[in-house]
C-alpha positions in Angstrom: 24.0 34.3 5.9 25.9 31.3 6.4 24.9 28.3 7.7 25.7 26.7 10.9 26.9 23.1 9.9 27.9 22.2 6.9 25.6 19.7 5.1 26.3 15.8 5.6 28.4 14.0 3.2 26.7 10.6 3.1 24.1 9.0 4.7 24.3 7.8 8.0 24.4 3.9 8.4 21.0 2.9 9.6 19.6 5.3 6.6 21.2 3.2 3.9 20.0 0.3 5.8 16.5 1.3 5.7 16.5 2.1 2.0 17.7 -1.3 1.4 15.4 -3.0 3.4 12.4 -0.1 1.9 13.5 -1.5 -1.8 12.5 -5.1 -1.2 9.7 -4.5 1.7 7.6 -1.8 -0.4 7.4 -3.7 -4.2 6.3 -7.1 -2.1 3.8 -4.9 -0.2 2.6 -3.1 -3.4 1.7 -6.8 -4.8 0.6 -8.5 -2.2 -2.2 -5.7 -2.2 -3.1 -5.9 -5.6 -3.2 -9.6 -5.3 -5.8 -9.0 -2.2 -7.6 -7.0 -4.2 -7.6 -9.2 -7.2 -8.7 -12.0 -5.1 -11.8 -9.9 -3.1 -12.9 -9.0 -6.8 -12.9 -12.2 -8.1 -14.6 -13.7 -5.0 -17.1 -10.8 -5.9 -17.7 -11.3 -8.9 -18.0 -14.9 -8.9 -20.7 -14.6 -5.5 -17.7 -17.1 -3.5 -19.2 -15.1 -0.7 -22.7 -13.9 0.8 -23.9 -10.3 -0.6 -25.2 -10.0 3.1 -21.7 -9.4 4.2 -21.6 -6.2 2.5 -23.2 -3.2 3.1 -26.1 -2.0 0.6 -23.8 0.9 -0.5 -20.7 -1.3 -1.1 -22.3 -4.0 -3.5 -21.7 -3.8 -7.2 -17.9 -2.1 -8.5 -18.4 0.8 -6.4 -17.8 -1.9 -3.7 -14.6 -2.6 -5.5 -13.5 0.8 -6.1 -13.7 1.0 -2.3 -12.3 -2.0 -1.7 -9.3 -1.0 -4.0 -8.7 2.7 -2.4 -8.7 0.9 0.9 -5.9 -1.3 -0.3 -4.0 1.2 -2.0 -4.0 3.5 0.9 -2.9 0.8 3.1 0.0 -0.2 0.4 1.0 3.4 0.0 1.6 4.3 3.8 4.4 1.5 3.6 6.3 4.2 1.5 7.5 6.7 3.5 9.7 9.4 1.7 13.5 9.7 2.7 
């Protein structure tokens, strides 16, 4: 069985541009996500905001892990496979 069309030899120009943009954008988003989580973790640990802002189930380290997971999901959604 032979293929109908030969495979493309190179990337389309728009794909090369998207690769260059994502090479800069993804690390910046990852660092911003980590900084966001770190600042919220410190703010919670140092009680810079009232505990009444948080639901009862998300207080303490469990809530920080939940926040970390949320930030990670948003961050990783920006890294789409090629």
